[in-house]
C-alpha positions, 0 to 999 in steps of 0.5 A: 437432577435425578435423571442426569445419569439417565441423560448421560447414559442415553447420550453415551448410548447414542454417541457410542453405538448403543452400549450404555456401559461402554459409552459411559466409560468412554465418556468418563475417560474423556473427562479425566483426560481433559482434566489431566490436560488442563492441569498439565497445561498449567504446569509451567517453568521459566528458566534462567539463561544457561551459563557457559561452564568452564572446564575445571574441578567445580560442579554446577547445580542444575537447580540454578537454571530454574527461575520459577515454576508451578507444581512440585519440582523434581530435578532428575539430573545430577550436578554437572561435573565440569571436568568433563567437557561436552553437552549435558541434557538436564531433565526437570519434572513438574507434578500436580493433581487434578480434580480426580486426584490423578497425578499429572506431570510434565517434563522439561529438558534443557542443555548446558555445555562445559567447554575448555577455552583455556590453552596451555601455558609455555614458559621459556628461559630466553627468547634468543639462545646463544650457543658457541659453535661446536657445542652440543645443544638440546632445544628442550633446555630452553623450556622452563615449564609447560603446564595447563591451568587445570591439568598441571604440567604437560609431558615432553613427547617426540610426537604431539598428542593430548596432554604433551608438548614438543619442541620443533626445530633443527640447529646445526651447532657446527655452522654459524647462523641463527635458527628458529625453534618452536614449542607446541603444547596441547592440553587433554582437550585439544587446546594448543599454544605455541612459543617461538625462540631463536638459537644463535650459533656463533664463536662466542666471547672467549678471552683466553687465559689473560687475567689483566686489564682488557681493552675498552672504549674508555681505557683506549690503551692498555698493556695486554698479553702481547704488548701495547693495545689500541683500537680502530674502527674503519671499514673492513672490506679491503682488509677482508678482500686481502685475507680472501686473496690469501685463502681465508674463508672464515665468516666476517662478523661482529662479536657482541662486545664489538670486536670485528671477527674472522671466524673465531679470531679478532681482526688485528693490525700489527707490524707485518715484519714481526707478525705477518698476515694470517699469524695469531697473536694473543690479545686482552680480548681473545686470540687475534688474527693479523689482517692489517697494519698501520702507521703505529707499527713504525714507532712501536713494532710490538703494538697491536691495533684491534678492529672494533665497531666502537 
């Protein structure tokens, strides 16, 4: 055993070209490297599956990703701020000492992703808005609230950008019809939500200044502001044709309470000698337009028969 150093020296001399001192140093360096490599190979980590982190005010601890490890663990990453979507690279360092008391380390990298998968929420007041012709209407009036679960209320804007909402659509309040509108919201991370609604422009229900009884399917007959009132439900094609021949171009439609209308007026039948076609007459359901007549006029020239779809 006393000659072991000599053997090593001779071996090193032969191996490294005859310089015993240099050969021995190189040999020991190799031994140390092998020792360090063996320890490094023994430094292992087992990781849990990386979670899907949702955008929000929470933070996530990188230590929860570690399932098991050898050596001494050092985590060189701060807790993940979930208010910042994107990929974060995590660094884990394991350390141990070899037989020469050399510190040996091994570094592992993992990634975790924060995603905003929740779209903004839009709450409107009505799915269909009714507007009386001629009245101004701003589409924003039907928007009750637009918000993001994390960032709170979104601001209205004329052009859609992150953190805002817009209302698209065009309504001609001077023309009867149904118009489409759409609310589009975009949160600060680009998620979008849409909500559609309709705007119906009509003449609306207007009863005038009459405070007495109003004609209904149940009552059938009442005394209104211009006399006795009854109702009838017949096809109006022929009546409308007569009115068109007289020059009337108003739209025919059925009001939400069932009254048949020409433009803003309820179609009524009356005694044409007292109330000619085209004349206006006040009824319990609003202003009427005389368009028709009937046998009732022979017995009661002041009676009015209101056209309905009851």
